[in-house]
C-alpha positions, -999 to +999 in steps of 0.1 A: -216-283+381-179-296+385-181-325+414-157-320+441-124-342+433-112-367+461-082-359+476-055-384+471-043-410+498-009-413+515+007-447+501+042-460+505+071-458+476+063-420+472+102-405+465+103-372+484+124-348+465+139-315+475+133-285+470+098-296+452+082-310+487+096-280+504+066-265+486+029-271+488+010-298+480-026-285+476-046-316+464-041-334+498-067-321+526-044-310+552-006-295+555+016-279+577+051-261+580+060-263+618+090-248+634+100-247+672+134-237+689+153-225+716+169-189+713+193-171+735+191-130+734+223-106+738+213-105+773+217-146+780+179-151+783+167-183+770+133-181+754+114-207+728+099-197+697+071-215+677+053-205+643+032-232+622+016-226+586-013-246+580-030-253+545-065-268+544-080-282+515-118-275+507-130-297+486-168-286+488-155-253+468-138-272+438-172-267+419-175-229+422-156-210+398-155-178+415-119-164+425-134-157+459-143-196+463-120-209+495-104-237+481-077-236+504-076-221+537-044-209+554-039-208+592-005-197+613+001-197+648+030-182+665+043-179+703+074-171+724+081-190+756+098-169+783+097-180+817+105-143+829+072-136+820+054-168+830+030-174+804+029-177+765+030-147+739+008-159+711-011-150+681-028-167+653-037-156+615-066-171+589-074-165+554-083-179+520-057-185+496-057-160+466-051-128+450-013-128+466-026-118+502-024-154+513-006-182+495+011-215+498+031-219+466+040-252+451+077-264+440+096-247+469+084-233+505+069-197+502+039-195+523+024-161+537-008-145+554-003-108+548+031-099+566+034-134+580+056-156+557+075-189+560+101-187+527+129-204+514+160-190+495+195-197+489+193-226+514+182-209+543+143-206+558+134-171+566+105-163+589+086-132+597+060-130+619+048-095+635+026-102+660+004-087+684+030-087+714+058-094+697+078-097+661+102-129+649+123-122+620+146-150+624+171-172+594+170-211+596+203-225+583+207-259+579+232-279+592+220-314+583+203-330+555+164-336+557+157-367+583+126-385+565+106-404+591+087-436+588+093-455+560+114-434+537+089-402+545+056-424+543+044-422+583+018-443+596-006-428+625-030-458+629-038-491+623-053-484+591-024-478+563-043-446+549-039-429+582-005-417+576+015-384+564+044-375+540+068-364+571+105-354+572+122-333+597+147-307+595+166-308+630+198-287+641+191-258+622+214-231+632+192-194+639+201-161+637+177-129+638+158-105+657+127-105+682+108-075+689+087-070+720+080-040+738+092-018+715+128-031+720+145-054+691+166-080+706+195-101+684+189-137+691+207-168+682+199-205+685+186-239+675+156-249+657+138-278+645+112-281+614+086-303+607+068-302+572+036-332+568+007-336+544-022-359+545-055-367+532-063-387+562-040-379+594-065-392+626-089-422+619-118-414+641-109-435+669-081-413+677-085-384+703-051-366+698-013-369+700+018-366+724+049-356+702+086-345+708+110-330+684+147-332+702+176-318+692+206-338+711+235-319+725+259-351+707+244-337+672+218-364+672+182-356+663+150-376+678+115-372+668+089-397+687+049-397+692+020-415+700-015-416+689-045-415+718-076-430+713-108-418+729-103-441+760-068-430+768-050-458+753-023-455+725-036-463+695-002-460+673+033-448+679+066-441+659+096-425+656+128-417+642+164-412+658+192-400+634+225-404+653+257-381+653+271-401+629+239-401+602+225-433+609+193-437+613+169-461+631+129-462+631+107-469+662+077-492+658+047-487+680+060-508+704+093-492+708+078-460+721+066-451+754+053-419+772+047-419+809+033-388+825+054-376+855+034-346+865+004-324+855-005-290+850-046-277+851-049-246+829-062-216+853-084-204+821-097-236+804-091-260+836-077-286+810-052-306+825-018-315+805+010-338+816+038-316+813+066-339+825+072-372+811+095-404+812+100-413+778+117-445+760+124-449+724+142-481+718+164-484+744+168-446+748+151-434+778+153-398+792+129-372+811+114-343+797+105-313+820+091-278+803+106-243+801+080-232+820+042-250+827+020-224+812+027-229+776-015-238+768-029-225+733-061-212+725-067-215+687-105-218+686-105-187+665-085-206+640-083-243+643-108-247+670-087-266+693-070-258+723-035-280+728-005-276+747+027-268+728+064-256+745+098-258+750+112-289+769+144-300+782+156-337+779+175-348+808+191-380+819+209-390+853+204-353+862+225-338+831+208-321+804+214-341+771+193-318+747+163-294+742+132-294+718+094-291+720+065-310+729+033-309+719+002-323+734-031-327+715-068-336+724-066-334+761-096-314+763-118-326+733-112-349+708-087-334+678-106-331+651-085-338+619-092-356+589 
């Protein structure tokens, strides 16, 4: 019997290359392609969207020669945030990779579960997600090159160097396409953000979860910032990247980042309390975050086993809106299990 092979570590010095690294990295334990954005309908309404594809390597199946062995599990989440409805419209999928029904390909971005797909062709990213309450059909066109986070894409997630990911972002993606709700098709335009990360040891055992933001700023700059919380509510690690409008990039150390909660919202379904308004500092930049709506909780226990808050937010300074993006809050109910 062939033993399960060890997952490779994330180490400094790896050189990200594209389109190769848009694709899957199946030897690593965990990987995700994560896109969020703000859309405007033809009627002028503002809504947020999110779609994520996860890949999880199941090393226990390495020794099983069967084509049905679940060597890779694929998961997808999609949601629309609409303040006129006051709650998330959301859906999720899960499948083992194989038989061309679900797959994450190497070499370039192509990941799908049945009719849900995130692919890249002719330089643009294409989203298709026919969900229960809605359908997303979007094209995301880059306006800026990839933004490498951490040390040339090596992004630390804790004091131990092995707790890290390879991580890049694509901010300020131009969006065009359609959403379908209640049987009505609406043309939409907007701006999006896409993250791609892969890792074999993302969180240390002492970590409970994270607070993360990806913001497209109105002056053309882009900001990613996060903090990893420990199981006692303290900060275990933090980091971030700011790319200015002129293309210059700053990387932030743990001491450069602070997330200070200003207002909390309690879910009527799970009774979990989330800080949904924040004062955030990244280096010498400080701003306020406010949600498009409070109820942006996702219950994904049927696929990932997690409940978290992930939603559209506005960034403001001095009473003026300076950008828009997404905020993700994990580990506020139970500690997130992600290794």
